[in-house]
N, C-alpha and C positions, 0 to 999 in steps of 0.2 A: 380289590382295591388295596392300595398301599397304606392307607390310614393317614396320608399326608393331606394337609389343607393348603390349597393354593389361593393366593390373593392377587387380584389385579390392582396394580397401582399405576398411577400416571406420574411420570417424572418429566418436567419441562426445564429447559434452559432458557432463561430470559436475559437478553442483553439490550441495554438501552442507555443513552446518554442522560444521566440524571442531574448533571451539573455542567454548565458551560459559562465561561466568563471571558470577557474581552480584557486583554492585558495590553494597554496602549503602548506604542502605536502599532506593533507588528505581530501580535499573537492572540489566538483564541485557544484557551485550554479547555478540553473536554474530559470529563470524568465519566467513564462507562462502567455501569454496574452490571455484573454478571451474577445472576441469581439462579440457584437450583431449587425448584419447587416440586414438592412431592404431595400429590393429592390436595393441592391448593395451599399448602403450608410451606413457607420458605424454610429450607433446610440449611442453606449456606449462601454466602454472597462474597464476592471479591470485587476489587476495583482495578481499572486500568486507566491510565491517563495518556492523552496524546495532545500534542501542540500543533496547531495549524498556523502557517505563516501566509503572507499574501500570495506566494507562488505555489501553495499546496493545492493538490487536487481534492476537491470536496465532493466529487460526484458520488462517492460511496458513503457519504455521511448522511445522517438523518436530515429531513427537510428543515427543521428549525436551525440546525448548524449551518446548512447551506444558505439560509436566509440571513443569518447573522454575518457570515463571511461576505456575502454580497453587499450588505449594508456598510460594513466597516472597512473592507478591503477595496476601497475606491481606486480608480486609475491613478490618482495622485499618490496614494499610499503604496500601491504596487510599484510605482516608479521610485519612490523614496526607498523602498525595500531593495530594489535592484541596485540602486546607487550605493546603499549601505553594504550589500554583498560584494560589489566590485571594490569598494574602498577597503573592506576587511580582507579580501583576497590579496590586494596590492600590499597592504600592510604586512600580511603574513609572509608574502614573497620577499619583502625587503627586510623585515625584522624577524623572520622565522628562526634564523640561526641564533640570534641573541636571546630570543624567547626560550629556545630549547636549552641554551647554556646557562640560563639564569638559575642559580642555586636556590633551593627551597629550604626553609627552616624545618628542622626535625622536631 
């Protein structure tokens, strides 16, 4: 024997949406908590945020987020979002040069 003592430990990585909020009219913000747990005791945690819009694919999201998106992103909201995206793209196409040339304050 080498005189070494070996211990079995269990390390888990837990990831879940711990906070979701609707930001009217076009966004749901989700905060995902990523925690590393060793033998039942959380050792560290970090956060990641993502924003969902009416045209976002929610199939990979948790069921509560999918339900929230289905409730707030109605067909009317989805159409308003599509109209806004088209208007923003048109404005960028016509005003893009002037926006890029606008000086900023230092």
